[in-house]
N, C-alpha and C positions, 0 to 999 in steps of 0.2 A: 506223844503219851508220857509219862510222868512229870509236867508240868504243875502241876499247881502245889506240889511243894516248892519251887524254888520263888514261884509266882508270886506262893505269901508271904517269904524268906523277902523276898526286891522287897514288896507292898511294904514292907513291918520297916525297911529301912527308908525308904521313900517319903517317912511321915506325909502319905497322901490329904492324912485331915490336919492339919496347917497350911494358916490362913497367911496366903500373900507371898507366900515367898514362892521362890525360883530353885523349881529342881532338876538338874541331873544327872541321871544314868551311865556309866560307860562302865562296858558289860568286858575282858579281856577274855582266852588262857586256847589252849591251840584249837587250830586250824580241826572245824567235821563236828564237836562236843557241842551245838546244838547253839551257839555264843543269840548270829540272829533269831531265831527260830524262838525262842526264849524275849529278847527283844522288844521284836514284832507281836508274840504276845501279851508283852505283857500293856503293851503302848496301845494296843487295839480294846483289850479292858476296863484301861482309863483317859486317855485323850479326851476325854469330854466332859472328864469331871476339870481342862483347863482352856478360857477362853483363849489361847492362843500355843499351838506346840508343831513341833518339826522331827522327826524322823529321820534318823542320818543313815543308814546301813554301816556302807564303807567309809566313817575319812578319809582314813587314808586317800581310799582309790579319790576322795575330791580336793584334796587337800593334791593329793600329786599332779594329779592333769587341769587343776586352777588355778593350784595354791589356796593358803585360805582364804586371801581373799572370798575368795570363792566357795569354801564353805560360810564362812560370811552370809552370803550375797544368799547364797541356801536356807541359812537355817532366817534370816528377813524377812524372803516370800513368801 
């Protein structure tokens, strides 16, 4: 509910029509306001446009457990 406007805003910022560009999104804010929900919806809606893509919903958790190399390995996998 209410995801349409934030999705449009993020898609404009991503310049999804650009060719041969790497796109990275970081969403930050207070807990419980729908950051992960918004990021998941954005990923699901647009990931098919890319040859390769990766979604990590909690980078701090991955880095805390496996270090930054662990996060890099997940992205490359």
